[in-house]
N, C-alpha and C positions, 0 to 999 in steps of 0.2 A: 266466605260463607254466603249462601243464597239467602236473600232477605225479602223475597216477595211474599206478600200477604196471601196465604193459602186458605184461610178460614177465619171468620169472625162469628162468634156466637155469644149469647147473653143468657143470664139466669136471674131469677128473683131471689134475693137474699133478704135478711133482716138487718135493719140498722140498730143503733143503740137505744132507740125508743121503742123497739119492737114493731116498727113499721117496715113495710117492704121497700126495698130499693133495688137498683139494677147493678149487676156485676157483669163486666164484659171481658171476654178472653179473645185475644188476637194471636193466631198461629201463623208462623212463616213456613216457607217451603223447606227450611232446614230443621224444622221441629221445635223452634223457639216459641215459647208461650209468654205473652204479656197479659197480666190480669189486673184489672182496676175496678174498684168499687166506688160508687158515687154517693156522696153525703147529701143531706137535706136539711134545710133550716126551718126552725119554728118561727123565728123573727125574721121576716123577709122584707126587703125593699120592694116597692111596687114595680120598679123598673128592672127587676131581675129577669134573666132568661127563664123561660117557662118549663117546669117539669111536666112531663106527660104522665098523667095518672088515668086509671081505668074508669073511675066512677062505679056506681052500682053498689051492691051489698058486700061483695068479696073484699076482705081487708078494710071494710068500712069505706070503700071507694078509692083506697090508696094503692091498689095493685099497680104493677108496672108491665103488664102483658103487652099493652100498646107500645110501650117503649121498646120492649124486646122485639116486637114486630118491626119497629123502625130500624133496629140494628140489622135485621135481615135485609131490609131495603138498602141500607148503607153498604152492606157486604157486597152486593152486586156491583156497586160502583168502585169499590176499592180492591177487589181481587186482582192479584198480579202486580200491584204497585209495590215499590220498595218501601218497607215499613219505616225507614229512617227519613223519609221525605215528609216531615211533620207538617210543614206549612201547606204543601200541596194537598195532603190528606185532609187537613182542617178546612182548607178553602173549598174543596169538593163537597164536603158535608154542609158547609154554610150555604153554598149555592143550591145544593139539593134541597135543603129546607126552604130557602127562599124568603123566610120571615125574619124581621129584625130581632124578634125575641125568641126565635127558634121554637115556635109553638106548633109547627107542623110535625116535625119528627120528635121533638122534645129535647131540651137541653141536656136532660139526664142521659138519653140515648147517645147523643152526639159526644158529650164529654166522656162517657164510658169508653167509647171507641178511641177518642183522642188520647186519653191517658194510657190506655192499654197499648196503643201503638208506640207511645214514648217508652214505655217499659220494655216492650219487645225490641225496640231499636237499641236501647242500652244493652240488653242481653246479647243482641246480635253483634254489637261492637265489643263485647266483653268489657263493658265499663260499668261503674257505679252510676246509678240514675242521676245523682247530682252532678257528676262529671260529664255525663252525656248531654245534659241540658245546659250546663253552665261553663263547660270547658275547664282548662287547667287553673283558672283563677277562682274557681268555685271552692273556697276554703274558709269562709266566715261562718262560724257557728252563731246562731241567733240568740238573743236574750229571750228567755221564756216568760210569758205573762200567764201566771197561774190564777185561774178563776176559783176563789175559795169560798165566796158567799154568792149564792144565786138569788135573783129576784125576777120580777117581770114575768115574761112568758116561759122562763126556764124553771120556775118554781111555783109552789102553791102557797107562798106566804104573802104578806101585805107590802113587801118592798116593791116599789114601782121601778127603781133603777135595776137594770138587768144583771150586770156583772160587777163584782167587787174583786179586784185582782191585786196580787202582790207581784213585784218585779225585782228580782235580784239584779242589782246594777254593778256590783263589785264582786266578781268571782274569778278564780284562777283557772277553772276549767268547767265544762258544762256539767259534769257529774257533781261538782260542788254547787252549782246553781240549782240542780234538781234536789240535792240534799237540803239546801236552805228552804226551798219551797215545801218539801215534804215535812220538814221539822216544824215550820210555822203552821202548816195544815193540821198536823196532829196536836200541836199545842192548842190551836183554836178549837179543835174537836173536844179536848178535855175541858176547856173553859165553857163552851156551850152546854156540854153535858152537865156540868156542875150548876150552871146558872139557870138553864131552862128545861133540863130533863132529856130523856132519850129521843123524843120526837124532834128535838132541835138539830140532831145530827143526821136526819134524813138528807139525802143528797138530791140536787136538782139535775136537770138534763146534762149538765156539763161537769158533774162530779163535785161541784161546790155545795156547801151546806145550805140548807133552807130554813134557818131558824125563824121563830115568830117575832121578827123585828118589824118595825113600822116606818122607820125613816132612815135615810142614808147615814146620818151621823151615828146612829146606834151601831150600824154595821161597821163603819169605819173605826169607831172607838174599840170594838171588839178585836178587830184586826190589828190595830196599833198596840193594844194590850198584849196580844200574842207575839207580835214582833219584838216588843220590849222584854217580854218574859225571857226570851232566849238570846237577847243582846244583839239583835240584828238591825238596830236603828240606823246604823251608818251604811249598811249593805243592801237594804231592801226599801223600795218605794212602793207607792200605791197607784193603781190605775182604775178608771171606771168606764164601763160601757153602759151608757145611760139608756140607749135605744128609745129615744124620746118619741119617735113616731108611734110607738105602741101605747102611749098615754096622751097623745095629742087629740083634741076633740074635733079636729077637722075644720075648725073655725078660727079661733084665736087663743084658746087657753090650753093648758096642760093640766090633766087631772092627776093630782098627787095626794095620796092618802084621803081620797074622796073630796078634795077641795080643788076648786078651779084656780090655777095660778096663771097670771098673765105672763107673757114672755119676759117682760122686764124683771118680774120677781124671780123667775127661774134663772135668768142671766146673773142677777146679783147673788143668788144662792150659790152659783158656781164659783163666783169670786170669793165668797165666804169660805167655801169648802177648800179651795186651793190655798187660801190664807192659813187655814187651821190645820190642814193635813198635808203630808208630803206627796201630793198628787202630781204625777209627771205626765199623765195622758188622760184625755177625755174623749170618748168615742160617741158619736151621734148625740151631741148635747141638745140639738133641736130637731124638728121633724125633717123628713127627707127632701122637702122642697125649699127649705129655708136657707138658701145659699147666703143671703145677707146676714142672718143670725150667725152662721159659721164664721163669716168674714169678721164681724164685730168682735166675737169672742177670741178669734185668733189674734186680732190686733191688740186686745186687752191683756191677754195672758201669755206669758213666756213659757208655755208648755206645749206638748203635742196635742193637736186638735185633729181627731181622726174621723174621716168620712167612711162609713160603711153603707148604710141605706142611702146615704147622699150620693155615693159614686157607683155602687154595685159593680165594681170592676168593669165599668163601661167607659170606653175611650171618650165617647161624646160627652157624657156627664162629667168625667174627670176634666176634660178640656174646659168645660163651662166653669168648673170650680177653680181651675188655675187662672182663668181670665178674671174671675171675680175675687180671687185671692181668698177663697173660702176654705178654711182648714189648712193644714200643712202636712197631712199624712193620709195614706190610702190603705184601707183593708183590702187585701188580695185574696178573693175566694174564687177558685177556678169554676165552681158550679154556678156562680152568679152570671157568668158570661158564656160558658159552654164549650170552649175549646182552649187547649194549652197555648196555642199561638196567640190568640187574642189576649189571654191573661198575661203572657209575657210582654206583649207590646204595651198593655196598660201600665204594667210595672215600670217599663223602660221610660215611658212618657212622664210618669210621676217623678222618677228619680232625676231625669234630665231637667225638670222644672223645680228641683229643690224640695220635693215632697218625699217624706219617708214612706216606706212600705212595710206592712206587717202581714205576713201570710197567716191565714186563719182557717181553723176547722169550722164545722157547723154543729148545731145542737143535736141533729140526728146524724151521728158519725158511724163509721165502719172501722175495721181494724187496718185499713189501708193507710200507709205512712207517706203517701206521695208528697204532702205539704212539707214534711221535714226535709226531704231532698230538694224541694223547690226553694225553700228558704235559703239553704246553703248555695244552691245554684245561682240565685240572683243576688246573693250577698246583701240581703236587705237588713239583716241584723236584728230582726224581731219575729217572734212566732207566738201565736195564741192558740193553745190547744186544750184549754180547760184545767181542771184541778189535777194534782199529782195523784189521781185516783181513777179507777175504772179502766178496763183494758183498752178500750178504743181511744182513750186520752193518753194513757201512759205509753201506748205503742209508739206514738209520735216522739215523745221524749226519749224513750229507749232507743229508737232509731238514731236520734241525734247523738246519743252516747256512743253508738257504734260508729257513726260517721266521724266523730271526733277522734276516736281510736284509729280509724282508717287513715285520717289525714296526718296524724303524728305531728312532726315538727312543723308541718306546713299550715297547721290550723291557726286561724286568726279569731280574736274576740273583739266585739265592738266596745272597746274600752272608752270611757268618758262619753258614752252615747247620750246619757241623761244627766251628766254632771255640769 
């Protein structure tokens, strides 16, 4: 089959927040089409690769016509190349942009082309996407992190911590993990409805509920009550994405419930939470430049300490974290760095240095399921894709159910991952 790129074009579509984003389609000389949509985050690290937005009044400045024009420029450089030469394609785009943060062409334009080429390559080879990226050893289904209570920038309540998640750690197949998550989610819904009324079951950006709670312990107590109600105390654990950069005052304090907390007070609060609740993972517990704070908490707690805003899927920042022993896990978000090649290399470096990796969605998502295949391809064992609710979130989980079925007896589960 001929695999030369014959056309690349882009369109403006809507993400899950009703904002525009870019979708890219790559066509080969044999008629294969690879289509990829690019997500967008509300809570972003300052060092993330730059999305190109239009400004002006249209879509309140969030239009992506400039990014679409960038795709036209990229097309002129990639026509005729074998779509399966992923690294060569990505390297050409990186060089064409010329900026470390991809601000000239826009990381959204570059990533759309990168992911669409990967999909077209898989179709050209008549392979599943996870097999195309990861090879024959791509057979590990990840543990899902279900975000069931939202706070911070993802919700309109008073919770400063951004995500309260449940994590099935003991399941026989991925369908069972999804069932557990959905059952807890709906049990929690009933409890919130009874306790706080209908407004409490409004959902945030990622499908989790946004009840009128004011501190993390209230949220965790509700979650533990729901887990206990259906007897999953032994099978489900809890995880937090604090997203502390969003309530750091830029000087020395963290603003929690309207009160200024010194770093030491927040540090001790984490120790208290981990002592009282079955928390297995803390993401972004301190602001994005506090490598020392991450190091100290990693040394103190025997749980997963995850860097998202800290690392932003950036090799340079990850290497700094490894050198300083800050955290022990990496959030992998392809749109933070802008190409599939760079994201894969960042994940490889993390794993080689004993860091865990968790593939992740964004708060402004699309129906694209790329991260599900990516999680299986790199055998990272973890995925975060929001609540078991809303089509752009469940699409990822449903894709993993299909992959599990496709793998059959070859499928592996990350048993004892958090035990």
